[in-house]
Each structure stands twice: as C-alpha cells, then as structure tokens.
N, C-alpha and C positions, 0 to 999 in steps of 0.2 A: 746361261745366256740371261737368266733372270736377275742375277746379281748386277748386270750394267744398267737395266732401266732403273732398279733400286738405287744405285750409287747416283745415276744421273738425276733422278728425282730429289735425293738428297742435297746434290749439288746446286739444285736450282733453288731449293728452300734456303740454302746458306747464302746464295747470292741475293736472294730477295730480302732476307734479314739483314744483310749488311747494307743494302741500298736504302732500305727503310730507315736504319739507325743514321746513316750518313745524312739523309734528307733531313732527318729529326734534328740532329745536331746543328746542321747548318741553319735551319729554322730558328733554333734557340739562339745561335750566335748572332744571326742577322736582325733578330728583333730587339730593338733597344728597350731596354727597362724605363720605366715611368720615372721621371725625375722626382725626388723627394723634396718637398717644400724645405727651406732652411729653416732651421730651429732659432728662435730668437735667444740671443746670448742673455738679455734681460728684459724682464717684463716693463711694458710701458706704464710710466707713472699715471695715476688717475687723479682727477681733481678732486672728486668727491672722497676717495679715499685718503687723500693728504689732507683734505680739511677736517675729516674725521680724526685724523691722528693728531692734528693741531689742538682740536677741541678736547680730545681725551688726554693731552699732555697738561691743560688747564684745569683739569677736574682732580679733585682730591682722591687719594688712593681707593677709599672705600666706595666711591661713586663708578670707579672705572669698571666695576664688575658688570654695569649695564652696558657700556659701549664696546669693551674689548671684544666680547665674542662677535661684534659685527665686522671685525677686520677681515674675516674669512667669508663674509656674506657676499652675494651678488651686488653689482654696482647699483641695481634699481632698489635695493633694500636699504643700502647706504645712504643714497639720496633722499628716499623717503623718511628715513629717520631724521635726517638734517631738517627736511622740510617740516616734520611734525614738531621737532625740537622748537623752530623759530615760531610756528603757530602757538604752541603752548607757552612761549615767552610773551608774545605780542598780545594775544587775546586776554589773558588775565591782567595785564598792565591797564589796557584801556577799559576793560569791564570794571575793575576796582575804581579807577578814576572816576567813571561815570556813576557808579553807586556812591562814591563820596562825595561828589559834586552835587548830584540832586538829591541825595539822601541826607545832606548837611550834617554828616558825622564822619569822624576820623579817627582811628587809633592813634595814640601819640607815642609813635615809634622813636621819635627824636630824643625821648627822655629815657629810653631802655637801651642799656649798654650792649645787650646782645645783638640787637638790630642796628647798631649805630653807623657801622662801616657800611652796610648795605643802604642805609638812608644817605649818609654823605655821598656815596657813589652815584645813587640814584638822583640826589638833588644836583649835582655837579653835571651829569649827563643830560637830564632833562631840563635843567635850569639854561644851559647853552642852547638847545633845540628850541626851547619855547621864546628865548630871547632872539634866536635867529628868525623865528616866525614871526617876530613882533607882537606876541601874546602877552609877553611880561618885560618889565624894564630890569636894567642892571641892578637897581636898588632892591629889587624883589628878590632877585637871586643872592645878593649879599645878605639880605636879612635872613633868609632861610638857614644860611650858614651859621648864624648866631643863634644856637639853640635855645638860650636863656630867654631871648625877647621875642622868638618866633611866635609863641603861642599867644601872647599879646596883641600882637600886630597883624595876626592872620585875620582876625575879625574884620579889621578895618580896611585891608587892602587886598583886593582881589587877586592880583598877581603873586602874592605871597601864598596865599591859600591854594593857587593852582600848581605852583611849584611844590609845595608840600603834599598835595595829592598825588602827583606823579612820583615824588620820592618815596612816599609811603607804599604805593602800589608796587612799585620796584623793589622795594625791600621784602614785601610779602611774596611777591613772585620768585624772588632769588631764594627765600627761605623754603620754598616748595620745590626745589630743583630736584630732589630724589625722587618725589612724587611725579615730576613731570617727565623725567628720564624714564622712569618705570612704565608710565603710560604711554610715552612714544615708542618705546622698544616692544611693547605688547601690541600696539596699533600698526607697527611697522609692516608685517606680512600682508594684513589686509589693504592698507594704503598702497603698498607696491603693487598688489594684484588688481585691486579694483579702480583705483585712481591714477596712479603715476604711470603704469605700463599702458593703458588705453590712450592717455593724453599723450604719452611720447611716441607711440605708434601712429596717432592721428597726425601729429606734428611732422614726423617723419615723411608720412604719404603727402602731405601738403606741401612740403618741401620739395620733394622729389617730383611732383608735377609741376612745380614753378620753375 
C-alpha cells in the first residue's frame, strides 16, 4: 500500500514539472525579441574629415606624417586641427605685415630664388585682395610683378610697398608650414578639450532652446 502514495507523489511531481516547462516555453515563444537596430552599410561622410583629406592631398609627402594620423581621430580633433591651421596661417601674415609696415624694414625675398614662387603667389593673391578693398591700384600690383624695378619704386609708392609687405609675409608664413603643422597637431588635443568642445556644447544648447 505504501507504494501507491509514492507513485502518486512521483506522478504529481512529473505533472508539475511538465506544466512548468510548458509555461516557460510558451512565455519564451510569446515574448518577442527586441528589434536590433539596422546596421549602416556605409559610414556617413563628414565635412571635416573630407576637408582634411583634401588638405592632406595638397601637402608634400614628408609633411603628411603630421596629418595622416588625424584620419582616425574624433571629429572634434579634426575640426580643432583645421581651425588651428587657419589661425597659424592668418596671424603670422598680419603680424609680419604690421612689423614690416611700422618697422620700416622688410627682407628682400623677391630677389631670392628659393622664395620666389611663394612670393609671386602671395603677390598675386594679396594684390587682388588689396585692389578689391581699394587700398592699392592696378599699377601697384603690376609693379610688384616686375622684380627688377620693384625695389626702386617701393620707396616712392605706398601701394607697391603694401603689396610687397603682404607678399613677403605670405612667403615667410608658407616657409614655416612644417613648424605650423607640428604646432597645430601638438595643440589639437588641448584645443578640442578646452575650447572647441565647450563652445560646441554651448551652441548646441542655445540652438536646442531656440
């Protein structure tokens, strides 16, 4: 007689286990899995990154050692580097022009073949800009292009001297490109952390409120 209660208890345990397993399987089947976000097939191109690639393509091969590692950097670092590069190009040009203008002295880069291409490029670029601003005449720009007579006429014509000052400052700034690139890369992490990111966050908050 004792075997019947034992077999009955075993039967109840088996039934309970089966019911629990069926409920668990139903719960598992009925619970939908969370949808997975679709994977992007191609990364969205970034303006700063594409700008850096165009800038890197224009550099000589030996200078790309400064810019190539930035391709894998965050966007904030790339943007900070581009901003610093523009700052290191603009400030020296206008600083040197001020020093040449008020110091009444200027190196004669027009007669040096090593800086002749950069001088011609600066004279053409800033000559058009100064003429557009109305600070110099067309004849002043043409006179600077004639390197043999520039030095004699620069003393008598202020417009010629102004174009010469900008062209000389541009040639010197372009010659300092390796130093400017090294300084920009070195200052990029600090600039991104202390200047660019706080300003970007502030602008994002202001635009979100507006």
